[in-house]
C-alpha positions as CSV (number, residue, x, y, z in Angstrom):
1,M,140.9,103.1,12.1
2,E,142.1,105.9,9.9
3,L,139.6,107.4,7.6
4,G,139.7,109.7,4.6
5,K,143.0,108.6,3.0
6,G,144.0,110.8,0.1
7,S,141.9,113.3,-1.7
8,V,138.9,112.8,-4.1
9,A,141.1,113.7,-7.1
10,Q,143.8,111.3,-6.1
11,K,141.4,108.4,-5.6
12,K,139.8,108.9,-9.1
13,G,143.2,109.5,-10.7
14,K,142.1,112.7,-12.4
15,V,141.8,116.4,-11.6
16,P,138.2,117.6,-11.3
17,T,137.1,120.2,-13.8
18,K,136.1,123.7,-12.9
19,K,132.4,122.9,-13.3
20,E,132.8,119.9,-10.9
21,K,134.6,122.0,-8.4
22,V,131.9,124.6,-8.3
23,S,128.9,122.2,-8.1
24,A,130.3,119.8,-5.5
25,T,128.2,120.1,-2.4
26,K,126.9,117.8,0.3
27,Q,123.6,117.4,-1.6
28,D,125.5,115.9,-4.6
29,L,126.9,113.1,-2.5
30,V,124.5,110.5,-1.1
31,G,125.4,109.3,2.4
32,F,127.6,110.3,5.3
33,L,130.6,112.5,4.5
34,G,132.3,112.0,7.9
35,G,135.9,110.9,7.4
36,L,136.0,111.8,3.7
37,S,138.6,114.1,2.4
38,V,137.6,117.7,1.7
39,N,138.2,118.7,-1.9
40,L,140.8,121.4,-1.3
41,D,141.2,122.1,-5.0
42,R,137.6,123.2,-5.2
43,E,137.0,126.7,-6.6
44,M,134.8,128.8,-4.3
45,N,132.0,131.2,-5.5
46,D,134.3,134.2,-4.9
47,G,136.9,132.7,-7.3
48,T,139.4,131.6,-4.6
49,I,140.7,128.1,-4.2
50,L,139.5,126.3,-1.0
51,R,143.1,125.3,-0.1
52,E,144.4,128.9,-0.1
53,K,141.3,130.1,1.7
54,L,141.7,127.7,4.5
55,R,145.5,128.3,4.6
56,N,145.0,132.0,5.2
57,E,142.0,131.8,7.5
58,V,143.3,129.0,9.8
59,G,146.8,130.5,9.8
60,L,145.5,133.9,11.0
61,L,143.1,132.4,13.5
62,L,145.7,130.1,15.0
63,E,148.3,132.9,15.3
64,Q,145.7,135.2,16.9
65,E,144.5,132.6,19.4
66,L,148.0,131.6,20.4
67,T,148.8,135.3,21.0
68,N,145.7,135.7,23.1
69,Q,146.7,132.8,25.4
70,Q,150.4,133.6,25.4
71,E,150.2,135.4,28.8
72,R,148.7,132.2,30.4
73,M,151.3,130.1,28.7
74,D,154.0,132.2,30.2
75,K,152.5,131.6,33.7
76,I,152.3,127.8,33.4
77,P,156.1,127.3,34.0
78,V,155.8,129.6,37.0
79,W,152.9,127.7,38.5
80,N,154.6,124.3,37.8
81,K,157.7,125.5,39.7
82,M,155.6,126.8,42.6
83,Y,154.0,123.4,42.8
84,R,157.3,121.7,42.8
85,G,158.8,124.1,45.4
86,Q,161.3,125.7,43.0
87,R,161.9,129.4,43.6
88,R,163.8,132.0,41.7
89,A,167.5,132.2,42.6
90,R,168.5,134.7,45.2
91,E,171.8,136.2,46.3
92,P,174.3,133.7,47.7
93,G,174.0,133.2,51.4
94,L,170.3,134.1,51.6
95,A,167.6,131.5,52.4
96,N,165.6,130.4,49.4
97,V,163.1,127.9,50.8
98,A,159.6,127.3,49.3
99,T,156.8,126.2,51.5
100,P,154.9,123.1,50.2
101,I,151.4,124.6,50.7
102,P,150.4,124.5,47.0
103,R,151.4,120.9,46.7
104,I,149.7,119.9,50.0
105,L,146.4,121.6,49.0
106,T,146.5,120.5,45.4
107,E,147.0,116.8,46.2
108,A,144.3,117.0,48.9
109,I,141.8,118.1,46.2
110,V,143.0,115.6,43.6
111,V,142.7,112.6,45.8
112,R,139.1,113.7,46.8
113,I,138.2,114.0,43.1
114,F,139.4,110.5,42.4
115,E,137.7,109.3,45.5
116,G,134.4,110.7,44.2
117,L,134.9,108.9,40.9
118,Y,136.2,105.5,42.1
119,N,134.5,104.8,45.4
120,Q,132.4,102.0,43.9
121,P,133.4,98.7,42.2
122,K,132.2,99.9,38.8
123,L,132.9,103.4,37.3
124,W,129.8,103.6,35.2
125,I,126.2,102.4,35.3
126,A,124.3,101.9,32.0
127,E,120.5,102.0,32.2
128,A,117.9,101.4,29.5
129,V,115.6,104.3,28.7
130,K,111.9,103.3,28.7
131,M,110.0,104.8,25.7
132,A,106.3,105.7,25.7
133,D,104.0,102.9,24.5
134,E,106.8,100.5,24.4
135,A,106.3,96.7,24.6
136,K,107.6,95.0,27.7
137,E,109.6,92.5,25.6
138,E,111.4,95.3,23.7
139,Y,112.3,97.1,26.9
140,E,113.6,93.9,28.4
141,V,115.9,93.5,25.4
142,W,117.4,96.9,26.0
143,E,117.7,96.2,29.7
144,K,119.8,93.2,28.9
145,M,121.8,95.2,26.4
146,A,122.4,97.9,29.0
147,M,123.9,95.3,31.4
148,E,126.2,94.0,28.6
149,L,127.3,97.5,27.8
150,E,128.0,98.2,31.4
151,N,130.2,95.2,31.8
152,D,132.0,96.1,28.5
153,M,132.6,99.6,29.7
154,D,134.0,98.4,33.0
155,W,136.3,95.9,31.2
156,W,137.4,98.7,28.8
157,Q,138.3,101.2,31.5
158,R,140.3,98.6,33.3
159,D,142.0,97.3,30.2
160,I,143.3,100.8,29.1
161,N,144.0,101.8,32.7
162,L,141.7,104.8,32.5
163,K,142.5,105.9,36.1
164,K,146.1,106.4,35.3
165,K,145.3,108.2,32.0
166,L,143.0,110.6,33.8
167,F,145.5,111.4,36.5
168,D,147.6,113.8,34.4
169,P,144.8,115.9,33.0
170,I,142.9,116.1,36.3
171,L,146.1,117.0,38.3
172,Q,146.9,119.7,35.7
173,S,143.3,121.0,35.8
174,V,143.5,121.4,39.5
175,K,147.0,123.0,39.3
176,I,146.5,125.5,36.4
177,G,142.7,125.4,35.8
178,K,142.3,123.1,32.8
179,G,143.2,119.7,31.5
180,V,142.1,118.0,28.3
181,V,141.8,114.4,27.1
182,M,140.9,113.1,23.7
183,M,139.0,109.8,22.8
184,W,139.7,108.3,19.5
185,P,139.3,104.8,17.9
186,K,142.5,102.9,17.8
187,S,143.6,99.5,16.6
188,K,146.4,97.7,18.4
189,K,148.2,94.8,16.7
190,R,150.8,92.4,17.8
191,T,153.3,90.4,15.8
192,V,154.1,86.9,17.1
193,V,156.9,84.7,15.7
194,R,157.1,81.1,16.7
195,Y,158.5,77.7,15.5
196,A,156.3,75.9,12.9
197,T,155.0,72.5,13.6
198,P,155.7,69.6,11.1
199,A,152.0,69.8,10.0
200,E,152.3,73.5,9.3
201,I,155.5,73.0,7.3
202,K,153.8,70.5,5.0
203,S,150.6,72.6,4.7
204,K,150.4,74.9,1.8
205,D,147.8,77.1,3.5
206,V,150.2,78.2,6.3
207,P,152.9,80.7,5.2
208,T,156.2,79.8,6.8
209,F,159.8,81.0,6.4
210,K,163.1,79.2,6.8
211,L,165.3,79.7,9.9
212,K,169.1,79.8,10.0
213,N,171.2,78.6,12.9
214,S,168.1,77.7,14.9
215,P,168.7,75.6,18.1
216,G,167.1,72.2,18.3
217,G,167.1,71.6,14.6
218,M,164.0,73.8,13.9
219,T,164.0,74.7,10.2
220,H,160.9,76.8,9.8
221,G,159.0,79.6,11.6
222,V,155.5,81.1,11.4
223,K,154.8,84.8,11.8
224,T,151.2,85.9,12.6
225,V,149.8,89.4,13.1
226,T,146.9,89.5,15.5
227,T,144.6,92.4,16.5
228,V,145.0,92.8,20.2
229,S,142.2,95.4,20.6
230,Q,140.0,97.5,18.4
231,Q,138.4,100.1,20.6
232,P,138.5,103.8,21.6
233,D,141.6,105.0,23.4
234,V,142.0,108.0,25.7
235,L,144.9,110.4,25.1
236,S,145.9,113.2,27.5
237,I,146.7,116.6,26.0
238,S,148.9,119.0,28.0
239,R,147.6,122.5,28.4
240,E,150.5,124.2,26.6
241,D,149.7,122.0,23.5
242,W,146.0,122.9,23.5
243,M,144.3,125.8,21.7
244,Q,140.7,127.0,21.9
245,S,138.9,130.1,20.6
246,T,138.9,132.5,23.5
247,D,135.4,133.7,22.8
248,S,133.9,130.2,23.3
249,Y,133.0,128.5,26.5
250,D,132.1,125.1,25.1
251,L,134.2,122.9,22.9
252,E,131.2,122.1,20.6
253,D,130.6,125.8,20.0
254,A,134.2,126.8,19.5
255,L,135.1,128.1,16.0
256,L,138.6,126.6,16.3
257,C,140.1,124.2,18.7
258,G,142.7,121.6,18.6
259,F,146.1,120.3,19.9
260,R,149.7,120.3,18.9
261,T,151.9,117.2,18.5
262,Y,155.6,116.9,17.6
263,L,156.5,114.6,14.7
264,R,159.8,113.6,13.3
265,K,160.4,113.7,9.5
266,P,160.2,109.8,9.3
267,D,156.8,110.0,11.1
268,V,155.6,112.5,8.5
269,N,156.9,110.4,5.6
270,L,155.2,107.3,7.0
271,R,151.8,109.1,7.1
272,V,152.4,110.2,3.5
273,K,153.0,106.5,2.4
274,Q,149.8,105.5,4.3
275,G,147.9,108.1,2.3
276,L,147.0,110.3,5.3
277,Y,149.2,113.3,4.4
278,D,149.4,115.2,1.1
279,T,152.7,114.6,-0.6
280,L,153.2,118.1,-2.0
281,E,152.3,119.7,1.3
282,A,154.6,117.4,3.3
283,D,157.6,118.4,1.1
284,K,157.2,122.0,2.5
285,L,158.4,120.7,5.9
286,I,162.2,121.3,5.8
287,A,163.6,122.1,9.2
288,G,162.4,121.2,12.7
289,D,160.5,123.7,14.8
290,E,161.6,125.3,18.1
291,I,160.3,123.6,21.2
292,D,157.7,125.5,23.1
293,E,159.0,127.6,26.0
294,A,156.6,125.9,28.5
295,K,157.9,122.5,27.5
296,K,161.5,123.7,27.9
297,E,160.7,125.0,31.4
298,R,159.0,121.8,32.3
299,A,162.1,119.8,31.1
300,V,164.3,122.0,33.2
301,S,162.2,121.7,36.3
302,E,162.2,117.9,35.9
303,K,165.9,117.9,35.2
304,K,165.6,116.5,31.7
305,E,167.9,117.4,28.8
306,I,166.4,118.4,25.5
307,T,168.5,116.5,23.0
308,D,168.9,117.1,19.2
309,H,166.5,114.2,18.7
310,T,163.9,116.2,20.4
311,R,164.7,119.4,18.6
312,D,164.4,117.9,15.1
313,K,160.6,117.7,15.2
314,F,157.8,119.5,13.5
315,A,155.0,121.2,15.5
316,I,151.8,119.7,13.8
317,W,148.4,121.0,14.8
318,Q,145.2,119.0,14.5
319,L,142.5,121.6,14.4
320,H,138.7,121.3,14.4
321,Y,137.3,124.2,12.4
322,K,133.8,125.2,11.5
323,C,133.6,126.4,7.9
324,D,131.1,126.1,5.0
325,V,133.5,124.3,2.6
326,D,130.6,123.2,0.4
327,E,129.0,126.6,0.2
328,D,125.5,125.1,0.9
329,G,124.6,127.5,3.7
330,E,125.6,125.1,6.5
331,E,128.8,125.1,8.4
332,D,130.8,121.9,8.3
333,D,133.0,120.6,11.2
334,I,136.2,119.7,9.5
335,I,139.6,118.5,10.8
336,I,142.7,120.2,9.5
337,V,146.2,118.9,10.1
338,Y,148.3,122.1,9.8
339,H,151.9,123.1,10.1
340,P,152.1,126.8,11.0
341,E,155.7,127.4,10.1
342,S,155.3,126.3,6.4
343,K,151.5,126.9,6.3
344,A,151.1,123.4,4.9
345,I,147.7,121.7,5.1
346,L,148.8,118.1,5.4
347,R,145.3,116.7,5.7
348,C,141.7,118.0,5.7
349,I,138.7,115.7,6.3
350,Y,135.1,116.0,7.6
351,N,134.5,115.1,11.2
352,P,134.3,111.3,11.1
353,I,132.0,110.9,14.1
354,F,128.4,110.0,13.3
355,V,126.8,112.1,16.0
356,G,129.1,115.0,15.1
357,F,130.6,115.8,18.5
358,R,134.2,116.7,19.0
359,P,136.1,113.9,20.7
360,F,137.5,116.1,23.5
361,I,136.8,116.3,27.3
362,D,138.0,119.4,29.1
363,F,138.3,119.2,32.9
364,I,137.9,122.7,34.4
365,Y,138.6,123.4,38.0
366,N,137.1,126.5,39.7
367,P,135.3,127.8,36.5
368,S,135.8,131.5,35.7
369,E,133.0,133.5,34.2
370,Y,133.0,133.9,30.4
371,A,136.4,132.2,30.0
372,P,137.3,128.8,28.6
373,D,139.9,128.2,31.4
374,G,139.3,127.9,35.1
375,E,141.5,129.1,37.9
376,G,143.9,126.5,39.4
377,T,145.1,126.3,42.9
378,C,148.6,127.7,41.9
379,E,147.0,130.7,40.3
380,I,144.7,131.3,43.3
381,L,147.5,130.9,45.8
382,E,150.3,132.6,43.9
383,K,150.4,135.9,45.8
384,L,149.7,134.4,49.2
385,V,152.4,131.8,48.8
386,E,154.9,134.4,47.6
387,E,154.2,136.5,50.8
388,M,154.4,133.4,53.0
389,D,157.7,132.3,51.4
390,T,159.2,135.7,51.9
391,M,158.3,135.8,55.6
392,H,159.6,132.2,56.1
393,N,162.9,133.0,54.5
394,Q,163.2,136.2,56.5
395,R,163.0,134.2,59.7
396,I,165.6,131.8,58.4
397,D,168.0,134.6,57.4
398,R,167.5,136.1,60.9
399,I,168.4,132.9,62.6
400,S,171.5,132.5,60.3
401,Q,172.6,136.0,61.3
402,I,172.3,135.2,65.0
403,N,174.0,131.8,64.7
404,G,176.7,133.0,62.3
405,P,178.3,136.3,63.5
406,I,180.3,138.5,61.2
407,L,184.1,138.7,61.7
408,F,186.2,141.7,60.7
409,V,189.9,140.7,60.2
410,R,192.7,143.3,59.7
411,D,194.4,143.0,56.4
412,N,198.1,142.2,55.8
413,V,198.6,140.2,59.0
414,R,201.3,137.5,58.7
415,G,199.7,134.1,59.2
416,L,196.1,135.2,58.4
417,E,196.4,135.6,54.7
418,K,193.8,132.8,54.2
419,F,191.8,133.2,57.3
420,T,188.6,131.2,57.6
421,A,186.5,130.7,60.7
422,R,186.5,126.9,60.9
423,P,186.4,124.7,64.0
424,R,189.7,123.3,65.2
425,Q,191.7,125.5,62.8
426,I,195.1,126.7,64.1
427,Y,196.7,130.0,63.0
428,W,200.2,131.1,64.1
429,I,200.4,134.8,64.7
430,D,202.8,137.1,66.6
431,E,200.4,140.1,67.2
432,N,197.7,140.9,69.8
433,L,194.5,139.1,68.7
434,E,192.3,141.9,70.0
435,N,193.7,144.2,67.5
436,I,193.4,141.8,64.6
437,I,189.9,140.2,64.8
438,Q,186.7,141.9,65.8
439,E,183.4,140.0,66.2
440,F,180.1,141.6,65.3
441,T,177.0,139.9,66.7
442,F,173.4,140.7,66.0
443,Q,170.8,141.1,68.7
444,N,169.5,137.7,69.8
445,T,165.9,138.3,68.8
446,V,164.1,136.1,66.3
447,I,161.4,137.6,64.2
448,E,158.0,136.5,65.6
449,N,156.1,135.9,62.3
450,I,154.9,132.4,62.9
451,R,151.4,133.7,63.7
452,E,151.3,135.7,60.5
453,E,152.4,132.6,58.5
454,Q,149.6,130.6,60.1
455,H,147.2,133.3,59.2
456,L,148.4,133.1,55.6
457,I,148.0,129.3,55.6
458,D,144.5,129.6,56.8
459,L,143.8,132.1,54.0
460,C,145.2,129.6,51.5
461,M,143.1,126.8,52.8
462,K,139.9,128.9,52.7
463,A,140.7,130.2,49.2
464,V,140.7,126.6,47.8
465,G,138.1,125.2,50.2
466,V,140.5,122.8,52.1
467,T,139.5,123.6,55.7
468,P,140.3,121.5,58.8
469,D,136.7,120.3,58.6
470,V,137.2,118.9,55.1
471,L,140.4,117.1,56.3
472,G,138.5,115.6,59.2
473,Q,140.4,117.5,61.8
474,P,138.4,118.5,64.9
475,T,138.4,122.2,65.8
476,A,137.3,121.6,69.4
477,D,139.2,119.8,72.2
478,R,136.2,117.4,72.8
479,P,134.4,117.3,69.4
480,V,130.8,116.2,69.2
481,F,130.1,113.9,66.2
482,R,126.9,115.6,65.1
483,E,128.4,119.0,65.2
484,M,131.6,117.8,63.4
485,A,129.5,116.0,60.7
486,S,127.4,119.1,60.2
487,R,130.5,121.4,59.8
488,Q,132.1,118.8,57.5
489,A,129.0,118.7,55.3
490,E,128.9,122.4,55.0
491,A,132.6,122.6,54.2
492,N,132.2,119.9,51.6
493,K,129.6,121.8,49.6
494,K,132.3,123.4,47.5
495,F,133.9,120.1,46.9
496,R,130.6,118.5,45.9
497,F,130.1,121.4,43.5
498,L,133.5,120.8,41.9
499,N,133.1,117.1,42.1
500,R,129.9,117.2,40.1
501,I,131.7,119.1,37.4
502,Y,134.2,116.3,37.1
503,R,131.5,113.6,37.3
504,E,129.6,115.2,34.4
505,K,132.7,115.1,32.3
506,V,133.4,111.5,33.1
507,E,129.8,110.5,32.5
508,R,130.1,112.2,29.1
509,M,133.2,110.2,28.5
510,G,131.3,107.0,29.1
511,M,128.6,108.0,26.7
512,M,131.3,109.0,24.1
513,F,132.8,105.6,24.4
514,L,129.4,103.9,23.7
515,E,128.7,106.2,20.7
516,I,132.2,105.7,19.1
517,S,131.9,101.9,19.7
518,A,128.4,101.8,18.2
519,Q,129.8,103.6,15.1
520,Y,132.9,101.5,14.5
521,Q,131.3,98.2,15.8
522,P,134.4,96.7,17.4
523,T,134.0,92.9,17.9
524,H,135.9,92.0,21.0
525,T,135.6,89.9,24.1
526,Y,135.6,91.1,27.6
527,M,135.9,89.4,31.0
528,V,133.3,89.6,33.8
529,Q,133.6,88.2,37.3
530,N,131.2,85.3,37.8
531,G,131.6,84.2,41.4
532,Q,135.2,83.0,41.8
533,M,135.8,82.6,38.1
534,Q,136.5,85.0,35.2
535,E,134.0,84.5,32.4
536,Q,134.7,85.5,28.8
537,R,131.9,87.1,26.8
538,T,131.5,88.7,23.4
539,I,129.5,91.8,22.7
540,T,128.0,93.2,19.5
541,Y,126.9,96.8,19.6
542,P,123.4,97.8,18.5
543,L,122.9,99.6,15.3
544,E,120.2,102.0,16.6
545,Y,120.9,105.5,17.9
546,I,122.3,104.5,21.2
547,R,121.8,107.8,23.0
548,D,118.0,107.5,22.7
549,R,117.9,104.1,24.5
550,I,120.9,104.0,26.9
551,K,121.7,106.4,29.8
552,V,125.1,106.4,31.4
553,K,125.9,107.8,34.9
554,L,128.6,107.3,37.5
555,S,128.1,104.6,40.1
556,G,130.2,106.5,42.7
557,T,128.5,108.6,45.3
558,T,128.8,112.4,45.4
559,E,129.5,112.3,49.1
560,L,133.2,112.6,50.0
561,D,133.0,110.3,53.1
562,N,135.5,107.8,54.4
563,Q,134.9,104.1,54.6
564,E,133.7,104.2,58.2
565,T,131.1,106.9,57.4
566,R,130.0,105.1,54.3
567,R,129.5,101.9,56.3
568,A,127.4,103.7,58.8
569,K,125.2,105.2,56.1
570,A,124.8,101.8,54.5
571,Q,123.6,100.4,57.7
572,E,121.2,103.3,58.2
573,R,119.7,102.7,54.7
574,Y,119.3,99.1,55.5
575,M,117.4,99.8,58.7
576,V,115.2,102.4,57.0
577,L,114.3,99.9,54.2
578,E,113.7,97.1,56.6
579,K,111.2,99.2,58.5
580,Y,109.6,100.3,55.3
581,W,109.2,96.7,53.9
582,T,107.9,95.4,57.3
583,S,105.2,98.1,57.3
584,L,104.4,97.3,53.7
585,A,104.0,93.6,54.5
586,G,101.6,94.5,57.3
587,M,99.5,96.5,54.8
588,A,99.5,93.6,52.3
589,Q,98.2,91.2,55.0
590,V,95.2,93.4,55.5
591,I,94.5,93.6,51.7
592,V,94.6,89.9,51.2
593,N,92.3,89.4,54.2
594,P,88.8,88.8,52.6
595,Y,87.0,90.0,55.7
596,A,88.7,93.4,55.8
597,P,86.4,96.3,54.7
598,P,87.2,97.7,51.2
599,V,87.5,101.2,52.6
600,I,90.5,100.1,54.7
601,K,92.0,98.3,51.8
602,Q,91.8,101.4,49.6
603,F,93.2,103.5,52.4
604,Y,96.3,101.2,52.6
605,I,96.7,101.4,48.8
606,K,96.8,105.2,48.9
607,A,99.0,105.2,51.9
608,S,101.5,102.9,50.2
609,Q,101.6,105.1,47.1
610,Q,102.4,108.2,49.2
611,A,104.9,106.2,51.3
612,E,106.7,105.2,48.0
613,K,107.2,108.9,47.0
614,E,108.4,109.9,50.5
615,M,110.7,106.9,50.7
616,E,112.3,107.8,47.4
617,K,113.1,111.2,48.7
618,V,114.6,109.8,51.8
619,L,116.8,107.4,49.9
620,Q,117.9,110.2,47.5
621,D,118.9,112.3,50.5
622,M,120.9,109.3,51.7
623,D,122.7,109.3,48.3
624,M,121.4,105.9,47.1
625,M,121.7,105.0,43.5
626,N,118.3,104.3,41.8
627,P,116.1,104.5,44.8
628,E,113.0,103.8,42.7
629,D,114.2,100.2,42.3
630,A,114.2,99.7,46.1
631,V,110.6,101.0,46.8
632,M,107.2,100.3,45.4
633,S,103.6,100.6,46.4
634,L,101.1,97.9,47.0
635,D,99.3,98.3,43.7
636,D,102.6,97.4,42.0
637,F,102.2,93.8,43.1
638,P,100.1,91.6,40.8
639,G,96.5,91.2,41.9
640,M,96.7,93.7,44.8
641,G,94.5,96.2,43.0
642,E,91.8,93.6,42.3
643,M,91.8,92.3,45.8
644,A,91.4,95.8,47.3
645,N,88.3,96.3,45.2
646,K,86.6,93.0,46.2
647,P,83.5,93.4,48.4
648,E,83.9,92.3,52.0
649,A,83.2,88.6,52.5
650,Q,80.5,87.4,54.9
651,P,82.0,85.9,58.1
652,P,81.3,82.2,58.6
653,P,78.4,81.3,61.0
654,D,79.2,80.7,64.6
655,G,80.0,77.0,65.3
656,N,77.6,76.7,68.3
657,Q,74.6,78.1,66.3
658,S,75.2,75.8,63.4
659,Q,75.4,72.8,65.7
660,G,72.1,73.7,67.4
661,A,70.3,74.0,64.1
662,M,71.3,70.5,63.2
């Protein structure tokens, strides 16, 4: 699904005149410009050429922003090593142990984030938005469409293994403060080669090819290229490959943002042949670029070797930049493929997305004020962990001194030229041993700093919000459930705050999937579970502006409870609803009774309306999705309002009196 191949001048086969360059604006082109190539040969009002203007502006901005974030880029390898437990080398013989506190606390947070996202069978729920003065039939159509979209979203996230693709950016966001993913339409094709049947060999409509040395006497084969999927895909972007204007706090408001990828020369040439990259600009790429230092440190920590194949790559930046390229008074969101070393603009197109958003989702852990990056656990714990590791290694060194005494051996003693204190080693000497070897032992006292280390561990846990209450560990010898649940709920407030940040990002990702799919209209089939069988269905996306009619939210609960607690809460919700419906049924029996006074009936109608509001609040506090669907008042039932307004019926005459009259 690549858009904007080649430039306007290349497509028409001619170079635009100076008058055409000056007058070309968005108003001159009818329709949507998204995905079209920007005319880089256009002469601006100040006499400069657009290509040179963008080359200078983007080059200076990119260089400045990379300089601004260089300090953070230098810290990323340090934080990665701290997470992996790799310390700086010390003098030989000294302890160099790293405590795994950063890893323990980071993983405790990551698993709780994923538990908050994936604690229900479906990741997303799609709901139809009811418009004012809308016909019931039209709303029902959108309700049915919302259910189909929900099933398609569930199939899509399972098909691309979204949970695995989100793991790297979410883990990185918790470790160093920020992780980024990109959603972009992608078409996957598969080539299948098989033997041709006799009917296909005879048919002129089926292209076949001859086989040589084929087993079984097969003479012809058939090659088919099928489209496996045509849908949005999620790509994770490492933080060291991401750039964003430091004066922006939202990706949509950033003047410049984008990511870096490394391409080999054959990859660049392939894009030139496909019409994606400019030929003259691609010729400026001569030698490969130096690998980023953060990537080198990552490779070293993972014990990977950077080969020549990895070095011979070009650092290509895909940048989203706001610039009035048409000079019509309105900034355009353009995409520039840029090589900083040669200052080559390989490609420049308008943002191809209909809605105009930038296809990035940034996960930020522990947001920091007025900054595009958050603070990760490794950044928060850096000084505390350094102090704790120092104390831990001091105790190990002290134990080593006690268990390994120092020996002083006199020089030039025959037989002790290569003396080493090894067990069961025999040395033949002819002198007094007391005059040759002197043992020096340290005082048998170990440094008592375990309490101080535990204090530092407690500070680390409090700094990131992972307390014993969060981990479900009782703080009393005989804990009381109500007290423990209350303490756990209070401790989980910080987790719920951070969890809601990630939930909003994933909800936005679901809406982004629908909007991209609605634009590119992929026709594909998906599978849904129908009882014990898998049922295949086909979906066609609506052409209307889908954001006005469909709302996407996560189906998972915001509470970070275990399975036993969730089961207890579900049973409690059932008991509350059972009591509510039972009382509502008793009210309904009074209303349908023709002999009940109308005043009592009206009272029950009003009481049911108030009960509906209060019950919705109760179910919301119990973290129930869509509580309005589980409760209703009596006037929501057909005919209840009319029956409540009917006058009281006359009671039937007494049987004895009527018999006497006869």
